[in-house]
Every structure is written in structure tokens, then in C-alpha cells.
C-alpha positions as CSV (number, residue, x, y, z in Angstrom):
1,M,-40.5,83.6,-51.8
2,S,-38.7,82.1,-54.7
3,K,-35.1,80.8,-54.7
4,T,-32.7,81.3,-57.5
5,W,-29.7,79.1,-58.5
6,P,-27.2,80.8,-60.7
7,G,-26.1,78.9,-63.7
8,L,-29.2,76.6,-64.0
9,P,-32.1,77.0,-66.5
10,S,-35.2,78.7,-65.1
11,R,-37.4,75.8,-66.3
12,L,-35.3,73.2,-64.4
13,V,-35.4,75.3,-61.3
14,S,-39.1,75.6,-61.5
15,D,-39.5,71.9,-61.9
16,M,-37.3,71.2,-58.9
17,A,-39.2,73.7,-56.8
18,S,-42.5,72.2,-57.7
19,N,-41.4,68.7,-56.8
20,T,-39.4,68.9,-53.5
21,D,-39.3,65.1,-53.1
22,F,-37.0,64.8,-56.1
23,L,-33.9,65.4,-54.0
24,L,-34.9,62.8,-51.4
25,Q,-35.7,59.9,-53.7
26,F,-33.4,57.0,-54.5
27,T,-33.3,55.7,-58.0
28,E,-33.3,52.0,-58.5
29,F,-31.2,50.8,-61.4
30,D,-33.3,47.9,-62.6
31,E,-31.3,47.4,-65.7
32,A,-28.1,47.0,-63.8
33,D,-29.6,44.4,-61.6
34,R,-30.9,42.4,-64.5
35,A,-27.5,42.6,-66.2
36,L,-25.8,41.2,-63.0
37,E,-28.4,38.3,-62.8
38,D,-27.7,37.4,-66.5
39,S,-23.9,37.3,-66.0
40,R,-23.4,35.6,-62.7
41,D,-20.7,33.4,-63.9
42,A,-18.7,36.3,-65.4
43,T,-15.6,37.5,-63.8
44,T,-16.0,40.8,-61.9
45,I,-13.2,43.2,-61.2
46,R,-13.3,45.4,-58.1
47,I,-11.2,48.5,-58.1
48,E,-10.2,49.6,-54.7
49,D,-8.8,52.9,-53.6
50,T,-5.1,52.1,-53.7
51,D,-4.1,55.6,-52.5
52,T,-5.3,54.9,-49.0
53,E,-3.5,51.6,-48.9
54,R,-0.3,53.3,-50.2
55,H,-0.4,55.9,-47.4
56,K,-1.0,53.5,-44.5
57,P,2.0,53.3,-42.2
58,Q,4.1,50.1,-42.3
59,K,3.5,49.4,-38.6
60,Q,-0.2,48.8,-39.3
61,R,0.6,46.3,-42.1
62,R,2.9,44.2,-39.9
63,S,1.2,42.0,-37.4
64,A,2.9,41.5,-34.0
65,P,4.4,38.0,-33.5
66,V,2.3,35.7,-31.5
67,M,4.1,34.3,-28.4
68,S,3.1,30.9,-27.4
69,F,4.1,29.1,-24.2
70,E,3.4,25.8,-25.8
71,E,6.8,25.8,-27.4
72,D,8.5,25.9,-24.0
73,P,6.8,23.7,-21.4
74,L,9.3,24.6,-18.7
75,A,8.5,28.3,-19.0
76,N,4.8,27.4,-19.0
77,D,5.2,25.4,-15.8
78,D,7.1,28.3,-14.1
79,Q,4.5,30.8,-15.1
80,T,1.8,28.5,-13.7
81,E,3.6,28.1,-10.4
82,L,4.2,31.9,-10.1
83,L,0.6,32.7,-10.9
84,S,-0.7,30.2,-8.4
85,G,1.7,31.3,-5.7
86,Q,2.9,27.8,-5.1
87,K,6.6,27.7,-6.2
88,K,8.0,24.3,-5.3
89,S,11.1,24.3,-3.2
90,A,14.0,21.9,-4.1
91,P,14.8,19.1,-1.6
92,F,17.6,19.8,0.9
93,W,19.9,17.2,-0.6
94,T,20.0,18.9,-4.0
95,F,22.4,21.7,-5.1
96,E,19.5,24.0,-6.0
97,Y,18.3,24.1,-2.4
98,Y,21.7,25.5,-1.2
99,Q,22.1,27.7,-4.2
100,T,19.4,30.1,-2.9
101,F,21.5,30.8,0.2
102,F,24.3,32.1,-1.9
103,D,22.0,34.4,-4.0
104,V,22.9,37.7,-2.2
105,E,23.8,41.2,-3.5
106,T,27.2,42.8,-2.9
107,H,25.7,45.8,-1.0
108,Q,23.8,43.4,1.3
109,V,27.1,41.7,2.3
110,K,28.8,45.0,2.9
111,E,25.9,46.2,5.1
112,R,26.0,43.0,7.1
113,I,29.8,43.2,7.6
114,L,29.5,46.8,8.8
115,G,26.6,45.9,11.0
116,S,28.7,43.2,12.7
117,L,31.6,45.7,13.3
118,L,29.4,48.6,14.7
119,P,26.9,47.3,17.3
120,W,24.2,49.8,18.4
121,P,22.3,49.4,21.6
122,G,18.7,48.3,21.0
123,K,19.5,47.2,17.4
124,N,18.9,43.5,16.5
125,F,21.3,42.3,13.8
126,V,18.8,39.7,12.5
127,R,15.9,42.1,12.3
128,L,18.0,45.0,11.0
129,Y,20.2,43.3,8.4
130,I,19.0,39.8,7.6
131,H,15.3,40.4,7.2
132,N,14.4,36.7,7.1
133,N,16.8,36.3,4.2
134,P,20.0,34.6,5.6
135,D,22.9,33.9,3.3
136,L,25.8,31.5,3.5
137,Y,28.0,33.4,1.0
138,G,29.3,36.0,3.5
139,P,29.9,33.6,6.4
140,F,31.6,31.0,4.2
141,W,34.1,33.5,2.7
142,I,34.7,35.3,6.0
143,C,35.6,32.0,7.7
144,A,37.8,31.0,4.7
145,T,39.6,34.4,4.8
146,L,40.1,34.1,8.6
147,V,41.6,30.6,8.2
148,F,44.2,31.7,5.7
149,V,45.0,34.9,7.6
150,I,45.6,33.0,10.8
151,A,47.8,30.5,9.1
152,I,49.8,33.1,7.1
153,C,50.2,35.5,10.0
154,G,51.1,32.7,12.3
155,N,54.0,31.7,10.1
156,I,55.1,35.3,9.7
157,S,55.0,35.7,13.5
158,D,57.2,32.7,14.0
159,F,59.7,34.1,11.6
160,L,59.8,37.4,13.4
161,V,60.2,35.7,16.8
162,Y,63.3,33.7,15.6
163,L,64.7,36.5,13.5
164,G,68.4,37.0,14.3
165,N,68.9,33.4,15.6
166,P,71.6,31.8,13.4
167,Q,70.5,28.3,14.4
168,Y,66.9,28.8,13.3
169,K,65.9,27.8,9.8
170,Y,62.5,28.9,8.7
171,V,60.2,26.2,7.5
172,P,56.5,27.1,6.7
173,E,54.0,25.1,8.7
174,F,51.2,24.2,6.4
175,R,49.4,22.1,9.0
176,K,48.3,25.4,10.6
177,V,45.8,25.8,7.7
178,T,44.2,22.5,8.5
179,I,44.0,23.2,12.2
180,A,42.7,26.7,11.7
181,A,40.1,25.5,9.3
182,T,38.9,22.8,11.7
183,A,38.7,25.3,14.6
184,I,37.0,28.1,12.7
185,Y,34.4,26.1,10.8
186,S,33.6,23.9,13.8
187,Y,32.9,27.0,15.8
188,A,30.9,28.6,13.0
189,W,28.6,25.6,12.6
190,L,28.6,23.6,15.9
191,V,28.0,26.5,18.2
192,P,25.1,27.8,16.2
193,L,23.7,24.3,16.1
194,F,23.9,23.9,19.8
195,L,22.4,27.4,20.4
196,W,19.6,26.7,18.0
197,G,18.7,23.5,19.8
198,V,18.7,25.3,23.2
199,L,16.4,28.0,21.8
200,V,14.0,25.5,20.3
201,W,13.9,23.6,23.6
202,R,13.3,26.7,25.6
203,N,10.8,28.1,23.1
204,S,8.6,25.0,23.7
205,K,8.4,26.0,27.4
206,V,8.1,29.8,27.0
207,I,5.5,31.0,24.5
208,N,6.6,34.6,24.1
209,M,10.3,33.9,23.2
210,V,11.7,35.2,20.0
211,S,12.7,32.3,17.7
212,Y,15.5,32.3,15.1
213,S,16.1,29.7,12.4
214,F,19.4,27.7,12.3
215,L,20.6,29.6,9.2
216,E,19.9,32.9,10.8
217,I,22.1,32.0,13.7
218,V,24.8,30.7,11.4
219,C,24.6,34.0,9.5
220,V,25.1,36.0,12.7
221,Y,28.1,34.0,13.9
222,G,29.7,34.1,10.4
223,Y,29.5,37.8,10.1
224,C,30.6,38.3,13.7
225,L,33.9,36.6,12.8
226,A,34.8,39.4,10.4
227,I,36.3,41.6,13.1
228,Y,38.9,39.0,13.8
229,I,40.5,39.3,10.4
230,P,42.1,42.8,11.1
231,A,42.8,41.7,14.7
232,V,44.8,38.7,13.6
233,V,46.8,40.9,11.2
234,L,47.9,43.0,14.2
235,W,49.0,39.8,16.0
236,I,52.0,39.8,13.7
237,I,53.5,42.5,15.8
238,P,55.8,40.8,18.4
239,N,54.2,42.8,21.2
240,E,51.9,41.2,23.7
241,A,50.3,44.5,24.7
242,V,49.2,45.2,21.1
243,R,47.9,41.6,20.7
244,W,45.8,41.6,23.8
245,L,44.5,45.0,23.0
246,S,43.3,43.9,19.6
247,I,41.7,40.8,21.2
248,A,39.9,42.9,23.7
249,V,38.5,45.3,21.0
250,A,37.5,42.4,18.7
251,L,35.8,40.6,21.6
252,F,33.9,43.7,22.7
253,L,32.5,44.5,19.2
254,S,31.6,41.0,18.1
255,G,30.5,39.9,21.5
256,S,28.2,43.0,21.8
257,V,26.5,42.0,18.5
258,L,25.9,38.5,19.7
259,V,24.5,39.7,23.1
260,L,22.2,42.3,21.5
261,T,21.0,39.8,18.9
262,F,20.3,36.8,21.2
263,W,19.2,38.6,24.4
264,P,15.6,39.2,23.0
265,A,15.4,35.5,22.4
266,V,16.0,34.5,26.0
267,R,14.9,37.5,28.1
268,D,11.4,36.1,28.6
269,D,12.8,32.9,30.0
270,Q,13.8,32.3,33.6
271,P,16.6,34.7,34.7
272,R,19.0,31.9,35.6
273,V,18.5,30.2,32.2
274,A,18.8,33.4,30.3
275,I,22.0,34.5,32.0
276,A,23.5,31.0,31.6
277,I,22.9,31.1,27.9
278,M,24.4,34.5,27.4
279,V,27.4,33.6,29.5
280,A,28.0,30.5,27.4
281,I,27.8,32.6,24.2
282,V,30.4,35.1,25.5
283,V,32.7,32.4,27.0
284,L,32.8,30.3,23.8
285,H,33.5,33.4,21.7
286,T,36.3,34.4,24.0
287,L,37.8,30.9,24.0
288,L,38.0,31.0,20.2
289,A,40.1,34.2,20.1
290,V,42.3,33.3,23.1
291,G,42.9,29.8,21.8
292,C,43.9,31.0,18.3
293,K,46.3,33.5,19.8
294,A,47.9,31.1,22.1
295,Y,48.3,28.3,19.6
296,F,49.2,30.0,16.4
297,F,51.3,33.0,17.8
298,K,54.2,32.4,20.0
299,T,55.4,35.0,22.5
300,L,58.8,36.5,22.3
301,E,59.5,36.3,26.1
302,V,59.0,32.5,26.2
303,E,61.3,32.0,23.2
304,Q,64.0,34.1,24.7
305,T,63.9,32.5,28.2
306,A,63.9,28.9,26.8
307,P,67.6,28.8,25.9
308,V,68.5,30.0,29.4
309,G,66.6,27.1,30.9
310,I,68.3,24.7,28.6
311,Q,71.7,26.1,29.6
312,T,71.0,25.7,33.3
313,N,69.8,22.1,32.8
314,S,73.0,21.3,30.9
315,S,75.2,22.9,33.5
316,L,73.5,21.0,36.3
317,S,73.9,17.7,34.5
318,S,77.6,18.4,33.8
319,L,78.1,19.3,37.5
320,N,76.6,16.0,38.6
321,R,78.8,14.1,36.3
322,S,81.9,15.8,37.6
323,T,80.9,15.0,41.2
324,V,80.4,11.4,40.4
325,L,83.8,11.2,38.8
326,T,85.6,12.7,41.7
327,R,84.0,10.2,44.1
């Protein structure tokens, strides 16, 4: 069976058909090779396909910048420490050590303040809100706010007590700020320090006791003082019933948080020791509220009865003088 190719001479077609290896042979150009050997030192020009280079996108031509950590040795050291999992902690006498305890988000502070105001049975404040991440930002500013609220409200209360007395001249007592700061910050640091020491001592005797760090205890006590800020504002009202009612509510809420938090840490101890520790916590918390109320806020009944006592003493002294003169 013969094949036909239109447009080609019949003789050429017959030659191609007779020699089928013609299409599969490679022709060697001997003359071109000899010409290249003769002109090795000649300049050769290579023509490339510029169309393909022209249509390449610009992103392929540009090479990405090479980042090297050798330029920043501090970043290289930080990366090495993070990759190795051995991040060095700063010494406790440096500012960087305490800076980590003020690194807290705003929503975390709000949650911890609300948690200290609303105690729930069976809910541990440390396990529920602190999560092994205590902060000093919230306790520091809560104590500072409470100090200034006590001092300002105490001066306003004195002004309202003596209001209407023509012999009274109002003079602000700035010493109340110093006394309030000493009382509040001493309570917020010394009581947790004492409690932490007791828990460490009892933890060495009882194996199954829950242990808290010192900063966790400070964090709990600092946030528990937040309820006293609105209570102190109510103490401006010259009514003892309102003042004692606000004290009772504040003590119940904040004291419940303390009891629910520290009871799991002492319940495995001896019953007498556990009860003694919890009673000490509640009593010290009560003494702070009652002491601030008694020292910084004067009662209206005492101030009104004081002039009567002074008048009776003066009348008795004048009567004794008159009797001496008649004799």
C-alpha cells in the first residue's frame, strides 16, 4: 500500500519511501565544527529569545531580601533562647524582674475585680482567675485608690459632721493620706507574708496541702480590697446604720472570697490549726474595716454630746469656785 503526500514530487516521495531511515538520521555538520576550531579566539554572539524575558513577571526578576541575624546579635540571642526553651529570668533586684508582674491585660484586671466582688461556692479565686499568672498592677492601684478615697471621704465626713457650727473652721487633714497609706499597704503586704510563711510551714508537715506562692496571696488580698472602695464612699453619709451596713456587706463579700480561696490550702491539716488560720484571716480583715471606719470617720452623736459634757464640767467648776468664796 503506497502513501501519497500532496505537493511533493513523485520521485522524492519514492526515494523517501525506499529509504525509511532517512527521517531518523542525524546529520553531522563537519564543516561547522572545523570552522569553530579554526576560529576559537573569535568573538561569538549568542542571540537569546528576548520575548520570553520580556513577558516574565517582575516578581520573578526581583529576589527576596535576605534576612540575617548576624546584624542584630541581641535578636539572635533571644531567638536562640526561645528555641532552646531556656529563657533567662532577670534577678529579683532589677527592674525587669518586677516589670513582668505589671504585664497584664485590661480584661484580666476587670475579671479579677468582678471575681473578688462576686464569690461563688466551690470557686477558687486563684485557680479560676489568676491561673499561675499573678500581677501586681491591680493590687497596687486598688490600694492606692482606697488610700485616697479614705482620706478624701474622711475629710468630707468631718466637714458634714461640723456643718452648721459657727465656731468650726474647716481645715483639710493631709496626714490622713499618710496614715491610710501605711495601714492599707501594710495590711496588703505583711498579712500575705505572714500567711505565706504559715502555709509553707504547715505544708512541710502535711504533704497533700495546696500551696500558693507569695505573689498569688498578695494578688488575692489586693483584689479583695476593691469592695471597700464603694463602701468607704457610703461612709460619707452621717448615718451609723448606713455605715455599718456597708461594712457588713463588704466584709461578707471579700471575706467569703478569702475563705473560699484559702480553705483548700488548710483543710487537710489538723482541724484546730485549720480553724485557727481561717479565724485569723477573717479577724484581721474585719479589724482593717472597723479600724478605718473608727479612725477616719467621726460619728455625729459623739460630736453633738461633747459640748454638753464640756458645759457640765464648766458649770461644776464655777459652782465649786462660788462655794469656796462664800466660805
